[in-house]
Backbone of each chain as ProteinMPNN parsed JSONL, in Angstrom:
{"seq_chain_A": "MKAKVYVTLKPSVLDPQGKAIKHAVELLGFNAVSDIRKGKYFEIAIDGSRSADDARADAEKLARDVLSNPIIEDFRVEIEQ", "coords_chain_A": {"N_chain_A": [[42.718, 77.359, 33.448], [43.177, 80.226, 35.615], [42.202, 81.224, 38.427], [42.563, 83.947, 40.63], [42.466, 84.985, 43.993], [41.989, 87.349, 46.004], [41.898, 88.4, 49.247], [41.547, 90.73, 51.585], [41.115, 92.71, 54.833], [38.241, 94.541, 55.589], [38.608, 98.143, 55.413], [37.852, 99.248, 58.058], [38.35, 97.308, 59.801], [40.231, 96.542, 62.545], [43.748, 95.079, 62.455], [45.409, 93.28, 64.321], [47.429, 91.449, 63.683], [49.025, 92.445, 61.246], [50.131, 94.856, 62.445], [51.662, 93.862, 64.559], [53.657, 92.672, 62.527], [54.218, 95.198, 61.257], [55.622, 96.297, 63.639], [57.623, 94.398, 64.19], [58.922, 95.396, 61.965], [59.618, 97.591, 62.096], [61.238, 97.58, 63.971], [63.871, 96.517, 62.991], [64.816, 98.286, 61.109], [63.339, 99.134, 59.123], [62.419, 102.353, 58.421], [60.481, 103.437, 56.783], [58.334, 102.237, 56.031], [54.796, 102.867, 56.639], [52.543, 101.409, 57.512], [51.177, 98.051, 57.381], [49.213, 95.824, 56.384], [47.549, 92.449, 56.714], [46.583, 89.917, 54.179], [45.207, 87.321, 52.987], [45.622, 85.114, 50.107], [44.36, 83.288, 47.295], [44.845, 80.978, 44.795], [43.243, 79.465, 42.467], [42.454, 76.531, 40.549], [40.95, 76.134, 37.365], [38.865, 74.276, 35.452], [39.622, 74.402, 32.593], [37.471, 73.655, 30.309], [35.185, 75.199, 30.761], [34.125, 78.695, 30.27], [35.229, 81.813, 30.609], [33.466, 83.58, 31.83], [31.985, 82.362, 33.417], [34.113, 80.784, 35.067], [34.723, 83.254, 36.168], [32.298, 83.755, 37.657], [32.068, 81.414, 38.983], [34.401, 81.79, 40.829], [33.947, 83.933, 42.097], [31.694, 83.306, 43.403], [32.544, 81.198, 45.378], [34.906, 82.684, 46.671], [33.094, 84.629, 47.976], [30.794, 82.779, 49.334], [33.076, 80.921, 50.478], [35.829, 81.525, 50.963], [36.096, 84.033, 51.914], [35.391, 86.084, 54.947], [32.319, 87.737, 54.555], [31.38, 90.182, 56.206], [33.671, 90.912, 57.676], [35.512, 91.111, 55.965], [36.971, 92.192, 52.765], [36.729, 91.184, 49.235], [38.387, 90.144, 46.154], [38.977, 89.214, 42.515], [40.468, 87.909, 39.985], [40.652, 86.487, 36.428], [42.757, 84.436, 34.851], [43.938, 83.532, 31.643]], "CA_chain_A": [[42.474, 78.588, 33.685], [43.551, 79.93, 36.789], [41.347, 82.45, 39.197], [43.22, 84.722, 41.925], [41.305, 85.428, 45.062], [42.69, 88.579, 47.231], [40.408, 88.409, 50.817], [41.666, 91.743, 52.614], [40.285, 92.94, 56.14], [37.665, 95.788, 55.761], [39.383, 99.312, 56.052], [37.626, 99.774, 59.519], [38.8, 96.196, 60.633], [41.56, 96.259, 63.115], [44.632, 93.953, 61.956], [46.369, 93.266, 64.897], [48.741, 90.845, 62.988], [49.834, 93.323, 60.532], [50.411, 95.677, 63.227], [52.934, 93.16, 64.96], [53.847, 92.662, 61.492], [54.793, 96.45, 61.132], [56.38, 96.681, 64.594], [58.605, 93.524, 64.279], [60.099, 95.64, 60.618], [60.273, 98.825, 62.532], [62.678, 97.343, 64.727], [64.679, 96.149, 61.515], [65.31, 99.838, 60.625], [62.64, 99.786, 57.904], [61.718, 103.31, 58.387], [59.487, 104.222, 55.457], [56.916, 101.47, 56.17], [54.101, 103.059, 57.744], [51.636, 101.032, 57.83], [51.524, 96.725, 56.919], [47.832, 95.112, 56.349], [48.004, 91.12, 55.932], [45.644, 89.201, 53.434], [44.901, 86.194, 52.235], [45.777, 84.942, 48.559], [44.266, 81.842, 46.832], [45.169, 80.506, 43.207], [42.3, 78.51, 42.087], [42.83, 76.292, 39.024], [39.714, 76.193, 37.412], [38.641, 73.456, 34.265], [39.807, 74.904, 30.927], [36.602, 73.91, 29.5], [34.422, 76.664, 31.757], [33.997, 80.023, 29.99], [36.177, 82.862, 31.269], [32.693, 84.424, 32.661], [31.358, 81.019, 34.375], [35.012, 80.939, 35.884], [34.8, 84.424, 37.125], [31.103, 83.461, 38.223], [32.411, 80.41, 40.068], [35.086, 81.997, 41.657], [33.483, 84.786, 43.173], [30.761, 82.551, 44.391], [33.499, 80.6, 46.056], [35.235, 83.865, 47.352], [31.794, 85.0, 48.88], [31.035, 81.779, 49.994], [33.8, 79.989, 51.483], [36.862, 82.001, 51.47], [35.967, 85.046, 52.852], [34.081, 86.687, 55.677], [31.811, 88.863, 53.967], [31.229, 90.58, 57.445], [34.894, 91.751, 58.229], [36.558, 91.027, 54.498], [36.494, 92.186, 50.727], [37.56, 90.404, 47.97], [38.894, 90.894, 44.753], [38.832, 87.903, 41.945], [41.248, 87.833, 38.934], [41.087, 85.558, 36.035], [44.148, 84.697, 34.195], [43.6, 82.444, 30.639]], "C_chain_A": [[42.644, 78.822, 35.258], [42.577, 81.472, 37.36], [42.37, 82.611, 40.336], [42.145, 85.381, 42.741], [42.214, 86.241, 46.303], [41.548, 88.669, 48.414], [41.413, 89.325, 51.415], [40.712, 92.294, 53.771], [39.443, 94.275, 55.583], [38.782, 96.969, 56.471], [39.539, 99.643, 57.744], [37.885, 98.689, 60.281], [39.971, 96.379, 61.402], [42.478, 95.389, 62.641], [45.652, 93.915, 62.886], [47.557, 92.397, 64.203], [49.513, 91.546, 61.927], [50.202, 94.192, 61.351], [51.603, 95.27, 64.107], [53.752, 93.02, 64.156], [55.147, 93.955, 61.502], [55.78, 96.712, 62.127], [57.737, 96.252, 64.81], [59.737, 94.47, 62.829], [60.02, 96.93, 60.979], [61.529, 98.582, 63.623], [64.151, 96.509, 63.857], [65.135, 97.258, 61.157], [64.846, 99.76, 59.423], [61.913, 101.158, 58.521], [60.718, 104.063, 57.777], [58.418, 103.735, 55.515], [55.966, 102.292, 57.296], [52.953, 102.619, 58.136], [51.899, 99.293, 57.181], [49.506, 96.209, 57.645], [48.182, 93.533, 55.753], [46.692, 90.603, 55.245], [45.595, 87.786, 53.541], [44.821, 86.203, 50.471], [45.441, 83.551, 47.995], [44.156, 81.829, 45.364], [44.299, 79.159, 43.172], [42.4, 77.984, 40.644], [41.05, 75.61, 38.643], [39.658, 75.124, 35.602], [38.498, 74.45, 33.013], [38.209, 75.086, 30.029], [35.495, 75.139, 29.848], [34.907, 78.092, 30.416], [34.452, 80.926, 30.744], [35.11, 83.846, 32.275], [32.486, 83.471, 33.311], [32.838, 80.712, 35.116], [34.988, 81.746, 36.626], [33.875, 84.183, 38.296], [31.239, 82.359, 39.477], [33.437, 80.848, 41.238], [34.727, 83.263, 42.6], [32.157, 84.27, 43.772], [31.639, 81.898, 45.602], [34.169, 81.617, 47.266], [34.207, 84.698, 48.354], [31.243, 84.381, 50.033], [31.547, 80.863, 51.181], [35.033, 80.816, 52.157], [37.129, 83.16, 52.096], [34.517, 85.02, 53.607], [33.05, 88.119, 55.485], [31.457, 89.912, 54.996], [31.638, 91.503, 57.816], [35.583, 91.59, 57.188], [35.889, 91.3, 53.596], [37.374, 91.415, 50.172], [37.839, 90.464, 46.834], [39.199, 89.469, 43.733], [39.407, 88.192, 40.469], [41.121, 86.742, 37.922], [42.158, 85.565, 35.024], [43.741, 82.983, 33.13], [44.831, 81.444, 31.132]], "O_chain_A": [[42.369, 77.951, 36.085], [42.399, 82.502, 36.71], [42.927, 81.665, 40.892], [41.221, 86.092, 42.349], [42.889, 85.768, 47.217], [40.392, 89.044, 48.212], [42.356, 88.679, 51.871], [39.503, 92.285, 53.543], [40.179, 95.126, 55.085], [39.476, 96.883, 57.484], [40.483, 100.014, 58.443], [37.723, 98.853, 61.49], [40.96, 96.36, 60.67], [41.788, 94.481, 62.176], [46.748, 94.383, 62.576], [48.688, 92.875, 64.288], [50.679, 91.195, 61.745], [51.171, 94.646, 60.743], [52.461, 96.1, 64.408], [54.888, 93.158, 64.61], [56.365, 93.857, 61.655], [56.801, 97.294, 61.76], [58.688, 96.89, 65.26], [60.947, 94.279, 62.705], [60.407, 97.663, 60.069], [62.472, 99.314, 63.924], [65.193, 96.08, 64.353], [66.283, 97.099, 60.743], [65.553, 100.166, 58.501], [60.837, 101.002, 59.098], [60.215, 105.112, 58.18], [57.423, 104.381, 55.185], [56.24, 102.379, 58.493], [52.287, 103.217, 58.982], [52.882, 99.219, 56.444], [48.923, 96.259, 58.729], [48.829, 93.308, 54.73], [45.654, 90.912, 55.83], [46.159, 87.265, 54.503], [44.201, 86.989, 49.755], [46.246, 82.65, 48.228], [43.423, 82.621, 44.77], [44.583, 78.084, 43.701], [42.429, 78.742, 39.675], [40.281, 74.935, 39.328], [40.466, 75.408, 34.718], [37.512, 75.071, 32.618], [37.814, 76.057, 29.383], [35.117, 75.907, 28.963], [36.008, 78.183, 29.873], [33.961, 80.847, 31.87], [35.506, 84.604, 33.16], [33.045, 83.741, 34.374], [32.518, 80.179, 36.178], [35.168, 81.463, 37.81], [34.195, 84.276, 39.481], [30.7, 82.418, 40.582], [33.362, 80.385, 42.376], [35.237, 83.457, 43.703], [31.618, 84.932, 44.659], [31.321, 82.165, 46.761], [34.02, 81.432, 48.474], [34.584, 85.303, 49.358], [31.119, 84.828, 51.173], [31.034, 80.345, 52.174], [35.285, 80.87, 53.36], [38.159, 83.378, 52.734], [33.403, 84.54, 53.398], [33.07, 89.18, 56.109], [31.102, 90.888, 54.336], [31.091, 92.541, 58.19], [36.703, 92.044, 57.423], [34.72, 90.997, 53.356], [38.497, 91.062, 50.531], [37.072, 91.309, 46.373], [39.737, 88.561, 44.368], [38.617, 88.798, 39.746], [41.521, 85.705, 38.451], [42.441, 86.587, 34.4], [43.435, 81.865, 33.543], [44.996, 80.353, 30.588]]}, "seq_chain_B": "MKAKVYVTLKPSVLDPQGKAIKHAVELLGFNAVSDIRKGKYFEIAIDGSRSADDARADAEKLARDVLSNPIIEDFRVEIEQ", "coords_chain_B": {"N_chain_B": [[52.886, 105.777, 48.923], [52.188, 102.19, 47.837], [52.909, 99.052, 48.866], [52.703, 96.059, 47.29], [52.615, 92.393, 48.048], [52.734, 89.109, 47.509], [52.943, 86.043, 48.418], [53.25, 82.667, 47.832], [53.321, 79.294, 48.4], [56.19, 77.232, 47.109], [56.061, 75.56, 44.006], [56.088, 72.852, 44.544], [55.926, 72.269, 47.005], [53.967, 70.893, 49.192], [50.649, 71.82, 49.854], [48.783, 71.364, 52.145], [46.569, 72.856, 53.598], [45.169, 74.246, 51.367], [44.508, 71.715, 50.437], [42.598, 71.003, 52.071], [40.83, 72.68, 51.788], [39.719, 72.674, 49.216], [38.711, 69.971, 49.151], [36.769, 70.785, 50.76], [35.122, 72.571, 48.979], [34.872, 70.952, 46.698], [32.798, 69.408, 48.328], [30.628, 71.017, 48.276], [29.59, 71.13, 45.667], [31.45, 72.546, 43.935], [32.129, 71.505, 41.296], [34.299, 72.145, 38.916], [36.408, 72.954, 39.74], [39.701, 72.287, 40.169], [42.072, 72.142, 41.458], [43.335, 74.293, 44.53], [45.513, 76.307, 45.985], [46.758, 78.106, 48.622], [48.001, 81.219, 49.671], [49.618, 84.237, 50.735], [49.451, 87.701, 51.453], [50.027, 90.865, 51.403], [49.932, 94.52, 52.399], [51.849, 96.993, 52.139], [52.034, 100.207, 53.201], [54.312, 102.733, 52.116], [56.632, 105.502, 52.465], [55.544, 108.752, 50.999], [57.892, 110.044, 50.228], [59.955, 108.283, 49.566], [61.485, 107.144, 46.282], [59.909, 105.463, 43.619], [61.913, 103.364, 42.661], [63.272, 103.254, 45.203], [61.404, 102.285, 47.28], [60.553, 99.663, 45.87], [62.792, 98.143, 46.586], [63.128, 98.468, 49.489], [60.784, 97.005, 49.913], [61.071, 94.596, 48.848], [63.339, 93.287, 50.14], [61.899, 93.201, 52.839], [60.046, 91.445, 51.562], [61.882, 89.281, 51.145], [63.358, 88.661, 53.744], [61.093, 88.679, 55.938], [58.415, 88.983, 55.282], [58.506, 86.251, 54.02], [59.375, 82.534, 53.628], [62.166, 81.664, 52.518], [63.128, 78.654, 51.525], [60.959, 77.308, 51.072], [58.721, 78.83, 50.366], [57.852, 80.987, 47.536], [58.071, 84.639, 46.164], [56.183, 87.59, 45.187], [56.545, 91.105, 43.998], [54.739, 94.169, 43.476], [54.469, 97.601, 42.789], [52.483, 100.381, 43.937], [51.757, 103.091, 43.034]], "CA_chain_B": [[52.77, 104.573, 47.772], [51.894, 100.674, 48.269], [54.091, 97.605, 47.725], [51.618, 94.584, 47.444], [53.349, 91.463, 48.337], [52.377, 88.087, 47.493], [53.61, 84.985, 49.218], [52.879, 81.73, 47.576], [54.152, 77.94, 48.775], [56.708, 76.828, 46.063], [54.95, 74.652, 43.369], [56.934, 71.269, 44.848], [55.798, 72.309, 48.624], [52.551, 70.17, 49.308], [50.056, 72.849, 50.677], [47.66, 70.873, 52.827], [45.637, 73.652, 53.95], [44.75, 74.254, 50.337], [43.834, 70.667, 49.626], [41.456, 71.001, 52.769], [39.807, 73.933, 51.095], [39.513, 72.223, 47.871], [37.745, 69.271, 49.397], [35.147, 71.201, 51.125], [34.684, 72.878, 48.094], [34.073, 69.868, 46.225], [31.69, 68.898, 48.735], [29.783, 72.216, 48.01], [29.317, 70.983, 44.38], [32.359, 73.19, 42.636], [32.896, 70.656, 40.398], [35.141, 72.649, 38.137], [37.873, 73.502, 40.689], [40.818, 70.963, 40.096], [43.09, 72.728, 42.535], [43.375, 75.34, 45.445], [46.944, 76.693, 46.443], [46.554, 79.44, 49.918], [49.082, 81.808, 50.086], [49.441, 85.356, 52.13], [49.064, 88.617, 50.885], [50.495, 91.748, 52.346], [49.669, 95.549, 51.726], [52.665, 97.719, 53.125], [52.213, 101.29, 53.147], [55.587, 103.355, 51.999], [56.322, 106.768, 52.883], [55.303, 109.107, 49.368], [58.944, 110.289, 50.153], [60.827, 107.475, 48.926], [61.407, 106.884, 45.034], [59.447, 104.076, 43.296], [62.812, 102.331, 43.285], [63.507, 102.788, 46.282], [60.193, 101.488, 47.618], [60.409, 98.697, 45.336], [64.169, 97.253, 46.772], [62.275, 98.031, 50.32], [59.371, 96.028, 49.799], [61.719, 93.13, 48.053], [64.307, 93.031, 51.048], [61.188, 92.953, 53.644], [59.567, 90.142, 51.677], [62.461, 87.941, 51.344], [64.043, 88.587, 55.214], [60.364, 88.985, 56.964], [57.459, 87.968, 54.979], [58.362, 84.56, 53.279], [60.507, 81.714, 54.02], [62.606, 81.4, 50.85], [62.996, 77.781, 51.137], [59.647, 76.511, 51.174], [57.978, 80.042, 49.366], [58.384, 82.269, 46.435], [57.353, 86.192, 46.616], [56.362, 88.815, 43.866], [56.156, 92.357, 44.685], [54.072, 95.11, 43.065], [54.159, 99.084, 43.7], [51.127, 100.789, 43.373], [51.647, 104.535, 43.088]], "C_chain_B": [[52.682, 103.382, 48.5], [52.562, 99.75, 47.443], [52.836, 96.716, 48.287], [52.571, 93.209, 47.526], [52.46, 90.332, 48.459], [53.176, 87.229, 47.704], [52.748, 83.692, 48.727], [53.91, 80.186, 48.069], [55.189, 77.68, 47.121], [56.007, 75.809, 45.701], [55.49, 73.071, 44.042], [56.79, 71.256, 45.896], [53.944, 72.028, 48.508], [51.945, 71.198, 50.52], [48.433, 71.914, 51.448], [46.164, 71.715, 53.089], [44.747, 73.705, 52.484], [43.96, 73.13, 49.613], [42.561, 70.67, 50.488], [40.155, 71.816, 51.972], [39.366, 73.062, 49.55], [38.328, 71.373, 47.944], [36.77, 69.461, 49.98], [34.233, 71.835, 50.024], [34.106, 72.207, 47.007], [32.771, 69.291, 46.471], [30.289, 69.789, 48.38], [29.41, 72.072, 46.291], [30.061, 72.073, 43.184], [32.518, 72.008, 42.127], [33.838, 70.936, 38.898], [36.29, 73.106, 38.459], [38.737, 72.196, 40.53], [42.04, 71.502, 41.204], [43.099, 73.912, 43.191], [44.652, 75.587, 45.904], [46.396, 78.264, 47.199], [48.052, 79.8, 50.101], [48.633, 83.028, 50.71], [49.666, 86.38, 51.181], [49.579, 90.043, 51.778], [50.384, 93.272, 51.656], [50.631, 96.445, 52.674], [52.366, 99.207, 52.411], [53.694, 102.494, 53.119], [55.401, 104.798, 51.875], [56.104, 107.454, 51.244], [56.928, 109.533, 49.104], [60.004, 109.559, 49.534], [60.575, 107.102, 47.603], [60.764, 105.763, 44.792], [60.677, 102.719, 43.6], [63.379, 101.828, 44.471], [62.607, 101.99, 47.22], [60.464, 100.186, 47.373], [61.524, 97.783, 46.198], [63.416, 97.398, 48.471], [61.705, 96.777, 50.527], [60.146, 94.627, 49.391], [62.382, 92.804, 49.206], [63.375, 92.694, 52.236], [60.586, 91.449, 53.113], [60.457, 89.109, 51.791], [63.123, 88.021, 52.793], [62.818, 88.428, 56.108], [59.141, 88.274, 56.48], [57.382, 86.557, 54.553], [59.752, 83.873, 53.967], [60.799, 81.299, 52.837], [62.895, 79.98, 50.584], [61.893, 77.193, 50.957], [58.474, 77.789, 50.147], [58.641, 80.81, 48.508], [57.481, 83.382, 46.715], [57.339, 87.029, 45.211], [55.836, 89.728, 44.685], [55.522, 93.589, 43.65], [54.143, 96.406, 44.074], [53.379, 99.517, 42.54], [51.512, 102.402, 43.736], [50.404, 105.39, 44.097]], "O_chain_B": [[53.025, 103.371, 49.682], [52.767, 99.575, 46.242], [52.245, 96.733, 49.366], [53.455, 93.28, 46.673], [51.538, 90.348, 49.275], [54.301, 87.424, 47.244], [51.599, 83.602, 49.158], [55.14, 80.201, 48.016], [54.668, 78.046, 46.067], [55.38, 75.112, 46.499], [54.786, 72.145, 43.638], [57.373, 70.304, 46.415], [53.044, 72.681, 47.979], [52.417, 71.396, 51.64], [47.264, 72.042, 51.083], [45.022, 71.322, 52.851], [43.63, 73.189, 52.51], [43.154, 73.242, 48.689], [41.494, 70.408, 49.933], [38.981, 71.538, 51.724], [38.226, 73.287, 49.144], [37.281, 71.556, 47.323], [35.832, 68.664, 49.965], [33.005, 71.752, 50.007], [33.111, 72.61, 46.406], [31.927, 68.864, 45.684], [29.16, 69.316, 48.251], [28.924, 73.066, 45.751], [29.627, 72.382, 42.075], [33.314, 71.347, 42.794], [34.006, 70.098, 38.012], [37.112, 73.592, 37.682], [38.254, 71.106, 40.835], [42.887, 70.675, 41.541], [42.841, 74.845, 42.43], [44.962, 74.539, 46.471], [45.855, 79.215, 46.636], [48.987, 79.1, 50.489], [47.505, 83.087, 51.2], [50.074, 86.04, 50.07], [49.359, 90.008, 52.989], [50.695, 93.36, 50.468], [50.298, 96.641, 53.843], [52.459, 99.334, 51.19], [54.008, 103.033, 54.181], [54.413, 105.337, 51.377], [56.46, 106.755, 50.295], [57.348, 109.424, 47.952], [60.928, 110.166, 48.992], [59.436, 106.661, 47.45], [60.902, 104.887, 45.645], [60.593, 101.691, 44.273], [63.792, 100.716, 44.8], [63.088, 101.078, 47.892], [60.639, 99.426, 48.326], [61.132, 96.657, 46.508], [63.059, 96.281, 48.843], [62.085, 95.791, 51.157], [59.611, 93.575, 49.74], [61.988, 91.682, 49.528], [63.885, 91.798, 52.909], [60.568, 90.463, 53.849], [60.129, 88.084, 52.388], [63.584, 86.892, 52.959], [63.154, 88.021, 57.22], [58.757, 87.223, 56.993], [56.403, 85.826, 54.695], [60.722, 84.367, 54.543], [60.02, 80.687, 52.106], [62.977, 79.767, 49.374], [62.148, 76.095, 50.461], [57.592, 77.417, 49.373], [59.783, 81.246, 48.652], [56.409, 83.277, 47.311], [58.244, 87.092, 44.379], [55.072, 89.59, 45.64], [56.405, 93.811, 42.821], [54.013, 96.498, 45.295], [53.346, 99.377, 41.317], [51.484, 102.727, 44.923], [50.356, 106.62, 44.105]]}, "name": "protein", "num_of_chains": 2, "seq": "MKAKVYVTLKPSVLDPQGKAIKHAVELLGFNAVSDIRKGKYFEIAIDGSRSADDARADAEKLARDVLSNPIIEDFRVEIEQMKAKVYVTLKPSVLDPQGKAIKHAVELLGFNAVSDIRKGKYFEIAIDGSRSADDARADAEKLARDVLSNPIIEDFRVEIEQ"}
Protein backbone atom coordinates (compact mmCIF):
# COMPACT_ATOMS: atom_id res chain seq x y z
CA MET A 1 0.00 0.00 0.00
CA LYS A 2 1.24 3.48 -0.77
CA ALA A 3 0.60 6.71 1.12
CA LYS A 4 1.25 10.02 -0.57
CA VAL A 5 1.86 13.01 1.66
CA TYR A 6 1.82 16.56 0.30
CA VAL A 7 3.27 19.26 2.53
CA THR A 8 2.70 22.92 1.61
CA LEU A 9 3.45 26.19 3.35
CA LYS A 10 0.35 27.79 4.85
CA PRO A 11 -1.03 30.50 2.55
CA SER A 12 -0.04 33.25 5.00
CA VAL A 13 3.62 32.16 5.07
CA LEU A 14 6.03 33.76 2.61
CA ASP A 15 7.72 31.38 0.15
CA PRO A 16 11.00 33.00 -1.01
CA GLN A 17 12.03 29.84 -2.89
CA GLY A 18 8.80 29.88 -4.88
CA LYS A 19 9.25 33.61 -5.55
CA ALA A 20 12.77 32.97 -6.89
CA ILE A 21 11.47 30.22 -9.19
CA LYS A 22 8.68 32.50 -10.39
CA HIS A 23 11.20 35.23 -11.17
CA ALA A 24 13.39 32.80 -13.16
CA VAL A 25 10.35 31.50 -15.03
CA GLU A 26 9.30 35.04 -15.96
CA LEU A 27 12.74 35.72 -17.42
CA LEU A 28 12.30 32.58 -19.54
CA GLY A 29 9.14 34.06 -21.05
CA PHE A 30 6.32 32.22 -19.27
CA ASN A 31 4.05 35.26 -18.92
CA ALA A 32 0.90 33.41 -17.93
CA VAL A 33 2.39 32.25 -14.61
CA SER A 34 1.18 34.48 -11.78
CA ASP A 35 2.55 32.59 -8.77
CA ILE A 36 4.58 29.51 -7.84
CA ARG A 37 4.73 27.91 -4.42
CA LYS A 38 7.02 25.03 -3.57
CA GLY A 39 6.08 22.16 -1.33
CA LYS A 40 7.29 18.71 -0.42
CA TYR A 41 5.98 15.37 -1.54
CA PHE A 42 6.57 11.99 0.11
CA GLU A 43 5.74 8.51 -1.11
CA ILE A 44 5.50 6.11 1.80
CA ALA A 45 5.33 2.36 1.20
CA ILE A 46 3.27 0.72 3.96
CA ASP A 47 3.00 -3.02 4.64
CA GLY A 48 0.04 -4.52 2.84
CA SER A 49 -0.96 -6.26 6.07
CA ARG A 50 -2.26 -2.93 7.49
CA SER A 51 -5.87 -1.98 6.76
CA ALA A 52 -6.45 1.18 4.72
CA ASP A 53 -7.72 2.97 7.85
CA ASP A 54 -4.64 1.98 9.87
CA ALA A 55 -2.39 3.00 7.00
CA ARG A 56 -4.08 6.40 6.82
CA ALA A 57 -3.77 6.86 10.59
CA ASP A 58 -0.06 5.96 10.41
CA ALA A 59 0.56 8.28 7.48
CA GLU A 60 -1.27 11.18 9.13
CA LYS A 61 0.66 10.77 12.38
CA LEU A 62 3.89 10.60 10.39
CA ALA A 63 2.97 13.69 8.37
CA ARG A 64 2.08 15.67 11.48
CA ASP A 65 4.98 14.55 13.69
CA VAL A 66 7.87 14.09 11.27
CA LEU A 67 7.29 15.33 7.75
CA SER A 68 5.74 18.74 8.37
CA ASN A 69 6.10 21.68 10.71
CA PRO A 70 2.47 22.31 11.74
CA ILE A 71 3.22 25.91 12.71
CA ILE A 72 3.96 26.99 9.15
CA GLU A 73 2.87 24.04 7.00
CA ASP A 74 -0.28 22.18 6.03
CA PHE A 75 -0.33 18.59 4.86
CA ARG A 76 -2.63 16.31 2.92
CA VAL A 77 -2.58 12.49 2.86
CA GLU A 78 -3.78 10.18 0.10
CA ILE A 79 -3.86 6.39 0.35
CA GLU A 80 -3.39 4.27 -2.76
CA GLN A 81 -4.09 0.54 -2.65
CA MET B 1 -6.28 28.12 -12.89
CA LYS B 2 -3.87 26.03 -10.86
CA ALA B 3 -1.30 23.54 -12.11
CA LYS B 4 0.18 21.02 -9.69
CA VAL B 5 3.54 19.53 -10.59
CA TYR B 6 4.91 16.50 -8.76
CA VAL B 7 8.60 15.74 -9.26
CA THR B 8 9.97 12.39 -8.08
CA LEU B 9 13.30 10.66 -8.42
CA LYS B 10 13.25 7.88 -11.00
CA PRO B 11 12.83 4.48 -9.30
CA SER B 12 16.39 3.45 -10.23
CA VAL B 13 17.92 6.52 -8.53
CA LEU B 14 18.99 6.21 -4.89
CA ASP B 15 17.23 8.58 -2.46
CA PRO B 16 19.50 9.06 0.59
CA GLN B 17 17.21 11.74 2.04
CA GLY B 18 14.26 9.35 1.92
CA LYS B 19 16.40 6.62 3.49
CA ALA B 20 17.37 8.96 6.34
CA ILE B 21 13.72 9.82 6.97
CA LYS B 22 12.79 6.14 6.91
CA HIS B 23 15.50 5.38 9.47
CA ALA B 24 14.27 8.17 11.76
CA VAL B 25 10.70 6.97 11.39
CA GLU B 26 11.70 3.41 12.31
CA LEU B 27 13.35 4.64 15.50
CA LEU B 28 10.07 6.37 16.36
CA GLY B 29 8.28 3.01 16.18
CA PHE B 30 6.47 3.12 12.84
CA ASN B 31 7.13 -0.51 11.95
CA ALA B 32 4.69 -0.78 9.07
CA VAL B 33 6.67 1.67 6.92
CA SER B 34 8.82 -0.19 4.43
CA ASP B 35 10.12 2.71 2.31
CA ILE B 36 9.96 6.49 2.01
CA ARG B 37 10.93 8.52 -1.04
CA LYS B 38 11.01 12.29 -1.06
CA GLY B 39 9.95 14.40 -4.00
CA LYS B 40 9.06 17.98 -4.79
CA TYR B 41 5.67 19.54 -5.26
CA PHE B 42 4.87 22.84 -6.98
CA GLU B 43 1.62 24.78 -7.14
CA ILE B 44 1.61 27.09 -10.14
CA ALA B 45 -1.06 29.76 -10.51
CA ILE B 46 -1.77 30.34 -14.22
CA ASP B 47 -3.82 33.21 -15.66
CA GLY B 48 -7.45 32.23 -16.07
CA SER B 49 -7.36 33.62 -19.61
CA ARG B 50 -5.38 30.56 -20.81
CA SER B 51 -7.33 27.50 -21.95
CA ALA B 52 -6.85 24.30 -19.95
CA ASP B 53 -4.83 22.79 -22.83
CA ASP B 54 -2.53 25.81 -23.04
CA ALA B 55 -2.12 25.80 -19.27
CA ARG B 56 -1.19 22.11 -19.35
CA ALA B 57 1.31 22.70 -22.16
CA ASP B 58 2.88 25.59 -20.21
CA ALA B 59 3.05 23.58 -17.00
CA GLU B 60 4.60 20.57 -18.75
CA LYS B 61 7.24 22.71 -20.45
CA LEU B 62 7.97 24.38 -17.13
CA ALA B 63 8.20 21.03 -15.34
CA ARG B 64 10.54 19.59 -17.97
CA ASP B 65 12.79 22.64 -18.42
CA VAL B 66 12.91 24.26 -14.99
CA LEU B 67 11.41 22.24 -12.17
CA SER B 68 12.89 18.80 -12.82
CA ASN B 69 16.14 17.23 -13.93
CA PRO B 70 14.93 14.78 -16.60
CA ILE B 71 18.06 12.64 -16.25
CA ILE B 72 17.23 11.53 -12.72
CA GLU B 73 13.66 12.71 -12.15
CA ASP B 74 10.14 12.04 -13.44
CA PHE B 75 7.31 14.56 -13.23
CA ARG B 76 3.54 14.53 -13.34
CA VAL B 77 1.25 17.50 -14.06
CA GLU B 78 -2.34 18.01 -12.91
CA ILE B 79 -4.52 20.94 -13.94
CA GLU B 80 -7.17 22.23 -11.57
CA GLN B 81 -9.78 24.73 -12.77
